[in-house]
C-alpha beads as a LAMMPS data file, in Angstrom:
LAMMPS data file: protein, C-alpha beads

359 atoms
358 bonds

1 atom types
1 bond types

-500.0 500.0 xlo xhi
-500.0 500.0 ylo yhi
-500.0 500.0 zlo zhi

Masses

1 110.0

Atoms # bond

1 1 1 -369.757 431.804 386.552
2 1 1 -369.060 434.974 384.670
3 1 1 -369.583 434.624 380.935
4 1 1 -366.825 435.551 378.476
5 1 1 -367.226 437.164 375.107
6 1 1 -365.809 435.477 372.027
7 1 1 -363.228 438.243 371.568
8 1 1 -362.052 437.696 375.154
9 1 1 -361.755 433.965 374.504
10 1 1 -359.815 434.663 371.280
11 1 1 -357.454 437.014 373.119
12 1 1 -356.823 434.438 375.858
13 1 1 -356.201 431.777 373.212
14 1 1 -353.655 434.041 371.494
15 1 1 -351.906 434.704 374.813
16 1 1 -351.773 430.967 375.484
17 1 1 -350.364 430.227 372.017
18 1 1 -347.635 432.813 372.510
19 1 1 -346.875 432.182 376.160
20 1 1 -346.864 428.392 376.499
21 1 1 -344.095 427.707 373.891
22 1 1 -341.927 430.349 375.557
23 1 1 -342.534 428.794 378.997
24 1 1 -341.574 425.358 377.660
25 1 1 -338.469 426.839 375.990
26 1 1 -337.299 428.564 379.173
27 1 1 -338.042 425.501 381.307
28 1 1 -336.051 423.206 378.998
29 1 1 -333.157 425.667 378.821
30 1 1 -333.085 426.002 382.616
31 1 1 -333.164 422.209 383.024
32 1 1 -330.143 421.799 380.767
33 1 1 -328.026 424.785 381.830
34 1 1 -329.301 425.518 385.333
35 1 1 -329.358 429.114 384.202
36 1 1 -331.918 431.539 382.883
37 1 1 -329.369 433.441 380.807
38 1 1 -330.067 432.861 377.157
39 1 1 -327.442 433.490 374.503
40 1 1 -324.301 432.473 376.442
41 1 1 -324.073 428.927 375.040
42 1 1 -323.569 427.812 371.497
43 1 1 -326.348 427.381 368.950
44 1 1 -326.393 423.602 369.415
45 1 1 -327.495 424.050 372.999
46 1 1 -330.916 425.347 371.820
47 1 1 -331.991 422.172 370.048
48 1 1 -333.771 420.655 373.029
49 1 1 -335.383 423.964 374.170
50 1 1 -336.670 424.546 370.634
51 1 1 -338.181 421.069 370.618
52 1 1 -339.744 421.824 373.995
53 1 1 -341.116 425.129 372.611
54 1 1 -342.640 423.234 369.669
55 1 1 -344.191 420.769 372.107
56 1 1 -345.580 423.704 374.087
57 1 1 -347.047 425.154 370.908
58 1 1 -348.743 421.818 370.135
59 1 1 -350.056 421.647 373.708
60 1 1 -351.394 425.203 373.414
61 1 1 -353.170 424.305 370.163
62 1 1 -354.612 421.200 371.880
63 1 1 -355.893 423.204 374.844
64 1 1 -357.396 425.882 372.575
65 1 1 -359.005 423.204 370.398
66 1 1 -360.522 421.374 373.377
67 1 1 -361.905 424.627 374.803
68 1 1 -363.247 425.632 371.398
69 1 1 -364.895 422.249 371.051
70 1 1 -366.473 422.406 374.519
71 1 1 -367.414 426.083 374.651
72 1 1 -368.272 426.867 371.015
73 1 1 -368.816 423.841 368.808
74 1 1 -370.709 421.525 371.185
75 1 1 -373.442 424.099 372.068
76 1 1 -373.927 424.831 368.359
77 1 1 -374.138 421.102 367.599
78 1 1 -376.694 420.675 370.395
79 1 1 -378.794 423.513 368.978
80 1 1 -378.605 421.943 365.526
81 1 1 -379.719 418.604 366.998
82 1 1 -382.493 420.351 368.948
83 1 1 -383.732 422.004 365.740
84 1 1 -384.010 418.553 364.133
85 1 1 -385.883 417.263 367.200
86 1 1 -388.354 420.118 366.965
87 1 1 -388.828 419.495 363.246
88 1 1 -389.670 415.879 364.149
89 1 1 -392.286 417.052 366.677
90 1 1 -390.246 416.462 369.858
91 1 1 -390.568 419.549 372.069
92 1 1 -388.639 418.112 375.034
93 1 1 -385.396 419.918 374.234
94 1 1 -382.810 420.699 376.893
95 1 1 -379.784 422.841 376.032
96 1 1 -376.725 423.028 378.329
97 1 1 -375.593 426.436 379.594
98 1 1 -372.560 428.083 377.997
99 1 1 -369.853 430.306 379.464
100 1 1 -369.550 432.198 376.168
101 1 1 -371.882 435.164 376.290
102 1 1 -372.797 435.165 372.590
103 1 1 -373.523 431.430 372.638
104 1 1 -375.588 431.858 375.836
105 1 1 -377.605 434.646 374.200
106 1 1 -378.248 432.471 371.145
107 1 1 -379.246 429.620 373.486
108 1 1 -381.674 431.845 375.410
109 1 1 -383.163 433.124 372.153
110 1 1 -383.457 429.544 370.916
111 1 1 -385.344 428.562 374.073
112 1 1 -387.716 431.528 373.683
113 1 1 -388.332 430.481 370.072
114 1 1 -388.963 426.863 371.102
115 1 1 -391.411 427.913 373.815
116 1 1 -393.217 430.199 371.392
117 1 1 -393.414 427.464 368.751
118 1 1 -394.646 424.953 371.327
119 1 1 -397.360 427.307 372.575
120 1 1 -398.374 428.123 369.019
121 1 1 -398.457 424.435 368.113
122 1 1 -400.520 423.621 371.196
123 1 1 -402.964 426.436 370.444
124 1 1 -403.235 425.268 366.844
125 1 1 -404.055 421.752 368.030
126 1 1 -406.693 423.131 370.400
127 1 1 -408.217 425.214 367.607
128 1 1 -408.227 422.236 365.280
129 1 1 -409.865 420.076 367.934
130 1 1 -412.443 422.790 368.604
131 1 1 -413.068 423.180 364.861
132 1 1 -413.761 419.452 364.476
133 1 1 -415.991 419.528 367.540
134 1 1 -417.935 422.548 366.273
135 1 1 -418.477 421.002 362.850
136 1 1 -419.554 417.660 364.307
137 1 1 -421.899 419.225 366.876
138 1 1 -423.529 421.679 364.482
139 1 1 -423.863 418.993 361.812
140 1 1 -425.689 416.885 364.393
141 1 1 -427.929 419.824 365.294
142 1 1 -428.673 420.513 361.637
143 1 1 -429.811 416.934 361.120
144 1 1 -432.794 417.160 363.501
145 1 1 -434.636 420.112 361.884
146 1 1 -433.721 418.794 358.427
147 1 1 -435.351 415.448 359.127
148 1 1 -438.414 417.159 360.621
149 1 1 -438.645 419.557 357.674
150 1 1 -438.376 416.736 355.168
151 1 1 -440.992 414.707 357.034
152 1 1 -443.574 417.490 357.089
153 1 1 -442.894 418.382 353.440
154 1 1 -443.395 414.728 352.491
155 1 1 -446.658 414.818 354.439
156 1 1 -447.818 417.837 352.452
157 1 1 -446.710 416.233 349.187
158 1 1 -448.545 412.962 349.812
159 1 1 -451.697 414.631 351.090
160 1 1 -451.451 413.467 354.712
161 1 1 -452.556 416.911 355.790
162 1 1 -456.036 417.159 354.342
163 1 1 -457.855 419.897 356.232
164 1 1 -456.854 423.571 356.095
165 1 1 -455.977 423.468 359.787
166 1 1 -453.643 420.506 359.259
167 1 1 -452.028 422.157 356.245
168 1 1 -451.562 425.389 358.183
169 1 1 -449.986 423.421 361.043
170 1 1 -447.605 421.612 358.691
171 1 1 -446.617 424.888 357.012
172 1 1 -446.043 426.570 360.394
173 1 1 -443.786 423.708 361.498
174 1 1 -441.849 423.917 358.221
175 1 1 -441.355 427.648 358.691
176 1 1 -440.228 427.093 362.278
177 1 1 -437.708 424.443 361.261
178 1 1 -436.387 426.560 358.384
179 1 1 -435.913 429.491 360.787
180 1 1 -434.096 427.157 363.154
181 1 1 -431.821 426.015 360.318
182 1 1 -431.157 429.619 359.375
183 1 1 -430.201 430.451 362.960
184 1 1 -427.856 427.455 363.206
185 1 1 -426.124 428.239 359.940
186 1 1 -425.774 431.924 360.823
187 1 1 -424.301 431.065 364.232
188 1 1 -421.828 428.658 362.672
189 1 1 -420.785 431.165 360.013
190 1 1 -420.325 434.001 362.504
191 1 1 -418.415 431.806 364.966
192 1 1 -416.095 430.484 362.262
193 1 1 -415.483 433.955 360.872
194 1 1 -414.568 435.364 364.276
195 1 1 -412.512 432.388 365.417
196 1 1 -410.417 431.530 362.390
197 1 1 -410.367 434.663 360.226
198 1 1 -408.915 438.062 360.951
199 1 1 -412.012 440.234 361.045
200 1 1 -411.370 443.953 360.685
201 1 1 -413.978 445.881 362.611
202 1 1 -415.551 448.897 360.991
203 1 1 -415.922 451.888 363.297
204 1 1 -419.121 453.882 363.028
205 1 1 -420.510 456.291 365.591
206 1 1 -424.010 455.491 366.804
207 1 1 -426.237 455.619 369.861
208 1 1 -425.984 452.356 371.767
209 1 1 -429.651 452.676 372.769
210 1 1 -430.643 452.614 369.097
211 1 1 -428.688 449.390 368.514
212 1 1 -430.381 447.725 371.475
213 1 1 -433.810 448.903 370.293
214 1 1 -433.200 447.466 366.808
215 1 1 -432.346 444.124 368.381
216 1 1 -435.517 444.248 370.461
217 1 1 -437.611 445.077 367.388
218 1 1 -436.146 442.122 365.482
219 1 1 -437.291 439.736 368.247
220 1 1 -440.647 441.357 369.002
221 1 1 -442.636 438.855 366.941
222 1 1 -440.865 435.889 368.514
223 1 1 -441.617 437.287 371.974
224 1 1 -445.278 437.949 371.122
225 1 1 -445.735 434.332 370.071
226 1 1 -444.855 433.317 373.643
227 1 1 -446.702 436.305 375.160
228 1 1 -443.432 437.642 376.570
229 1 1 -443.170 441.363 377.271
230 1 1 -439.840 443.078 376.608
231 1 1 -439.410 446.251 378.673
232 1 1 -436.561 448.572 377.737
233 1 1 -435.336 451.290 380.103
234 1 1 -432.942 453.829 378.624
235 1 1 -431.267 456.376 380.861
236 1 1 -431.361 459.651 378.903
237 1 1 -427.599 460.076 378.816
238 1 1 -425.109 460.441 376.019
239 1 1 -424.582 456.767 375.059
240 1 1 -422.588 457.187 371.864
241 1 1 -420.191 454.419 370.858
242 1 1 -417.787 453.681 368.009
243 1 1 -418.364 450.122 366.847
244 1 1 -419.090 447.724 364.044
245 1 1 -422.834 448.247 364.125
246 1 1 -423.723 445.010 362.317
247 1 1 -421.631 442.838 364.631
248 1 1 -422.751 444.630 367.781
249 1 1 -426.411 444.347 366.804
250 1 1 -425.748 440.657 366.166
251 1 1 -424.312 440.302 369.676
252 1 1 -427.271 442.028 371.335
253 1 1 -429.752 440.019 369.238
254 1 1 -428.090 436.802 370.379
255 1 1 -428.423 437.836 374.016
256 1 1 -432.081 438.788 373.617
257 1 1 -432.815 435.664 371.575
258 1 1 -431.291 433.592 374.382
259 1 1 -433.520 435.366 376.907
260 1 1 -436.685 434.902 374.799
261 1 1 -436.033 431.195 374.168
262 1 1 -435.414 430.440 377.844
263 1 1 -438.178 432.600 379.299
264 1 1 -441.450 430.730 379.861
265 1 1 -444.683 431.868 378.255
266 1 1 -446.222 435.041 379.708
267 1 1 -442.818 435.966 381.109
268 1 1 -440.975 439.272 381.155
269 1 1 -437.593 440.513 379.939
270 1 1 -436.116 443.742 381.301
271 1 1 -433.413 445.531 379.289
272 1 1 -431.550 448.482 380.799
273 1 1 -428.941 450.715 379.144
274 1 1 -427.026 453.573 380.727
275 1 1 -423.803 455.566 380.566
276 1 1 -421.302 454.874 383.364
277 1 1 -418.263 457.098 383.012
278 1 1 -416.469 456.105 379.837
279 1 1 -418.607 452.970 379.402
280 1 1 -421.925 452.164 377.789
281 1 1 -423.379 449.502 380.107
282 1 1 -426.372 447.219 379.722
283 1 1 -428.208 444.442 381.575
284 1 1 -430.704 441.873 380.320
285 1 1 -432.837 440.181 382.966
286 1 1 -435.422 437.517 382.204
287 1 1 -438.023 435.703 384.316
288 1 1 -436.789 432.242 383.391
289 1 1 -435.226 429.609 385.666
290 1 1 -431.794 431.274 385.586
291 1 1 -428.426 429.542 385.497
292 1 1 -427.291 426.745 387.777
293 1 1 -423.752 427.062 389.251
294 1 1 -422.286 424.572 386.780
295 1 1 -423.685 426.581 383.878
296 1 1 -422.184 429.833 385.139
297 1 1 -418.704 428.285 384.953
298 1 1 -419.083 427.186 381.333
299 1 1 -421.840 429.364 379.901
300 1 1 -419.577 431.075 377.339
301 1 1 -417.876 427.897 376.139
302 1 1 -418.629 427.036 372.496
303 1 1 -421.511 424.561 372.129
304 1 1 -422.080 424.245 375.874
305 1 1 -425.710 423.717 376.831
306 1 1 -426.859 423.004 380.350
307 1 1 -429.430 420.489 381.399
308 1 1 -432.172 422.877 382.482
309 1 1 -432.212 425.864 380.177
310 1 1 -429.858 425.147 377.296
311 1 1 -430.974 422.142 375.288
312 1 1 -431.764 421.219 371.727
313 1 1 -435.458 421.739 372.280
314 1 1 -434.854 425.487 372.235
315 1 1 -433.307 425.268 368.792
316 1 1 -429.921 426.739 369.697
317 1 1 -426.508 425.393 368.825
318 1 1 -424.846 426.720 371.976
319 1 1 -422.881 429.370 370.064
320 1 1 -424.974 432.487 370.659
321 1 1 -423.492 433.556 373.985
322 1 1 -419.979 432.642 372.836
323 1 1 -420.360 434.812 369.751
324 1 1 -421.780 437.713 371.772
325 1 1 -418.944 437.633 374.278
326 1 1 -416.293 437.575 371.557
327 1 1 -417.900 440.432 369.646
328 1 1 -418.100 442.560 372.784
329 1 1 -414.507 441.721 373.707
330 1 1 -413.393 442.667 370.196
331 1 1 -414.893 446.087 370.884
332 1 1 -412.848 446.377 374.093
333 1 1 -415.699 445.509 376.475
334 1 1 -416.783 442.548 378.577
335 1 1 -419.819 440.335 379.081
336 1 1 -420.735 438.379 382.214
337 1 1 -423.540 436.043 383.219
338 1 1 -425.241 435.563 386.566
339 1 1 -428.571 435.325 388.335
340 1 1 -430.660 438.242 389.572
341 1 1 -431.424 438.236 393.320
342 1 1 -435.151 438.288 392.540
343 1 1 -434.818 435.341 390.136
344 1 1 -434.062 434.800 386.485
345 1 1 -430.897 434.972 384.424
346 1 1 -428.950 438.229 384.299
347 1 1 -426.557 439.115 381.486
348 1 1 -424.540 442.274 382.023
349 1 1 -421.870 443.911 379.924
350 1 1 -420.262 447.107 378.710
351 1 1 -418.322 448.567 375.816
352 1 1 -416.234 451.748 375.673
353 1 1 -418.277 454.873 375.056
354 1 1 -417.352 457.635 372.625
355 1 1 -417.504 461.373 373.016
356 1 1 -419.961 463.298 370.919
357 1 1 -417.156 465.221 369.193
358 1 1 -415.593 461.965 367.911
359 1 1 -416.490 461.268 364.325

Bonds

1 1 1 2
2 1 2 3
3 1 3 4
4 1 4 5
5 1 5 6
6 1 6 7
7 1 7 8
8 1 8 9
9 1 9 10
10 1 10 11
11 1 11 12
12 1 12 13
13 1 13 14
14 1 14 15
15 1 15 16
16 1 16 17
17 1 17 18
18 1 18 19
19 1 19 20
20 1 20 21
21 1 21 22
22 1 22 23
23 1 23 24
24 1 24 25
25 1 25 26
26 1 26 27
27 1 27 28
28 1 28 29
29 1 29 30
30 1 30 31
31 1 31 32
32 1 32 33
33 1 33 34
34 1 34 35
35 1 35 36
36 1 36 37
37 1 37 38
38 1 38 39
39 1 39 40
40 1 40 41
41 1 41 42
42 1 42 43
43 1 43 44
44 1 44 45
45 1 45 46
46 1 46 47
47 1 47 48
48 1 48 49
49 1 49 50
50 1 50 51
51 1 51 52
52 1 52 53
53 1 53 54
54 1 54 55
55 1 55 56
56 1 56 57
57 1 57 58
58 1 58 59
59 1 59 60
60 1 60 61
61 1 61 62
62 1 62 63
63 1 63 64
64 1 64 65
65 1 65 66
66 1 66 67
67 1 67 68
68 1 68 69
69 1 69 70
70 1 70 71
71 1 71 72
72 1 72 73
73 1 73 74
74 1 74 75
75 1 75 76
76 1 76 77
77 1 77 78
78 1 78 79
79 1 79 80
80 1 80 81
81 1 81 82
82 1 82 83
83 1 83 84
84 1 84 85
85 1 85 86
86 1 86 87
87 1 87 88
88 1 88 89
89 1 89 90
90 1 90 91
91 1 91 92
92 1 92 93
93 1 93 94
94 1 94 95
95 1 95 96
96 1 96 97
97 1 97 98
98 1 98 99
99 1 99 100
100 1 100 101
101 1 101 102
102 1 102 103
103 1 103 104
104 1 104 105
105 1 105 106
106 1 106 107
107 1 107 108
108 1 108 109
109 1 109 110
110 1 110 111
111 1 111 112
112 1 112 113
113 1 113 114
114 1 114 115
115 1 115 116
116 1 116 117
117 1 117 118
118 1 118 119
119 1 119 120
120 1 120 121
121 1 121 122
122 1 122 123
123 1 123 124
124 1 124 125
125 1 125 126
126 1 126 127
127 1 127 128
128 1 128 129
129 1 129 130
130 1 130 131
131 1 131 132
132 1 132 133
133 1 133 134
134 1 134 135
135 1 135 136
136 1 136 137
137 1 137 138
138 1 138 139
139 1 139 140
140 1 140 141
141 1 141 142
142 1 142 143
143 1 143 144
144 1 144 145
145 1 145 146
146 1 146 147
147 1 147 148
148 1 148 149
149 1 149 150
150 1 150 151
151 1 151 152
152 1 152 153
153 1 153 154
154 1 154 155
155 1 155 156
156 1 156 157
157 1 157 158
158 1 158 159
159 1 159 160
160 1 160 161
161 1 161 162
162 1 162 163
163 1 163 164
164 1 164 165
165 1 165 166
166 1 166 167
167 1 167 168
168 1 168 169
169 1 169 170
170 1 170 171
171 1 171 172
172 1 172 173
173 1 173 174
174 1 174 175
175 1 175 176
176 1 176 177
177 1 177 178
178 1 178 179
179 1 179 180
180 1 180 181
181 1 181 182
182 1 182 183
183 1 183 184
184 1 184 185
185 1 185 186
186 1 186 187
187 1 187 188
188 1 188 189
189 1 189 190
190 1 190 191
191 1 191 192
192 1 192 193
193 1 193 194
194 1 194 195
195 1 195 196
196 1 196 197
197 1 197 198
198 1 198 199
199 1 199 200
200 1 200 201
201 1 201 202
202 1 202 203
203 1 203 204
204 1 204 205
205 1 205 206
206 1 206 207
207 1 207 208
208 1 208 209
209 1 209 210
210 1 210 211
211 1 211 212
212 1 212 213
213 1 213 214
214 1 214 215
215 1 215 216
216 1 216 217
217 1 217 218
218 1 218 219
219 1 219 220
220 1 220 221
221 1 221 222
222 1 222 223
223 1 223 224
224 1 224 225
225 1 225 226
226 1 226 227
227 1 227 228
228 1 228 229
229 1 229 230
230 1 230 231
231 1 231 232
232 1 232 233
233 1 233 234
234 1 234 235
235 1 235 236
236 1 236 237
237 1 237 238
238 1 238 239
239 1 239 240
240 1 240 241
241 1 241 242
242 1 242 243
243 1 243 244
244 1 244 245
245 1 245 246
246 1 246 247
247 1 247 248
248 1 248 249
249 1 249 250
250 1 250 251
251 1 251 252
252 1 252 253
253 1 253 254
254 1 254 255
255 1 255 256
256 1 256 257
257 1 257 258
258 1 258 259
259 1 259 260
260 1 260 261
261 1 261 262
262 1 262 263
263 1 263 264
264 1 264 265
265 1 265 266
266 1 266 267
267 1 267 268
268 1 268 269
269 1 269 270
270 1 270 271
271 1 271 272
272 1 272 273
273 1 273 274
274 1 274 275
275 1 275 276
276 1 276 277
277 1 277 278
278 1 278 279
279 1 279 280
280 1 280 281
281 1 281 282
282 1 282 283
283 1 283 284
284 1 284 285
285 1 285 286
286 1 286 287
287 1 287 288
288 1 288 289
289 1 289 290
290 1 290 291
291 1 291 292
292 1 292 293
293 1 293 294
294 1 294 295
295 1 295 296
296 1 296 297
297 1 297 298
298 1 298 299
299 1 299 300
300 1 300 301
301 1 301 302
302 1 302 303
303 1 303 304
304 1 304 305
305 1 305 306
306 1 306 307
307 1 307 308
308 1 308 309
309 1 309 310
310 1 310 311
311 1 311 312
312 1 312 313
313 1 313 314
314 1 314 315
315 1 315 316
316 1 316 317
317 1 317 318
318 1 318 319
319 1 319 320
320 1 320 321
321 1 321 322
322 1 322 323
323 1 323 324
324 1 324 325
325 1 325 326
326 1 326 327
327 1 327 328
328 1 328 329
329 1 329 330
330 1 330 331
331 1 331 332
332 1 332 333
333 1 333 334
334 1 334 335
335 1 335 336
336 1 336 337
337 1 337 338
338 1 338 339
339 1 339 340
340 1 340 341
341 1 341 342
342 1 342 343
343 1 343 344
344 1 344 345
345 1 345 346
346 1 346 347
347 1 347 348
348 1 348 349
349 1 349 350
350 1 350 351
351 1 351 352
352 1 352 353
353 1 353 354
354 1 354 355
355 1 355 356
356 1 356 357
357 1 357 358
358 1 358 359
């Protein structure tokens, strides 16, 4: 049905108010005189037609009022009731269609608003549920190294470790557990900052190869302790990028830390960087067990850790890959996980490259 505008409805109502009394007047006059000639009889002969005209006017007002009630007032009342339902948390709101164009436009806008509010509310609930889950999971992960750290410190305090070798072992374990705590807290802080706060990225121009090399240098000692060799291959191309250097180095360090922790002793990690068109691409391949199919589906979910390679024994909270992916996506790039045909996990990604004349 074609929708009318309010001005069209008002014009039709005015026509009805003017026309219907006249129709009733003429009909009553014709019934009494059997003639359509008005003005030939005396004034007393117009009493009944005037009463009929008044009745027609009342009928016109009744018709206009009923239409106004059905077409204008009822949709507005339904929208008012729907607003109260939404305020009470009931999102199952159904509004009837209207033949008045302005009311229909308000109804459509109201539905768009309701859908937007519902999606926002659902996302807020998901974020709140994820926040509680993150806090609970990381708090649980923090408890294990804390208990171990306290136990070894108590052992040192009470003289359980007597020989220099025992003392050195206790101190090494304490340092390891404190480093694990530091990594967990840093992951939690970075994840929370990126997920719930609006982080404004700084844009500095740098060579992507230099960022990767800094990340490798920061993990060199950890790799040497497991006798893992990290081989970096840089294609000598222009690999300039504009990025938040601190965050991007954090992302690459997380990826390399993941590879070092899940690569067995005497293993090998291959890092490759190159320029591909308007992208700075990279791959990180390790000689570990790789990812199982179930892991590949959920590897970037917060706090997900698979059975084989992602467990609490490695000291991770399951946030490193999630943080890396979100940092890279914030820079306009992408990160993916898979397995190399020759074996081992393969992490590949890219970010937009910058021209050398950009500053």
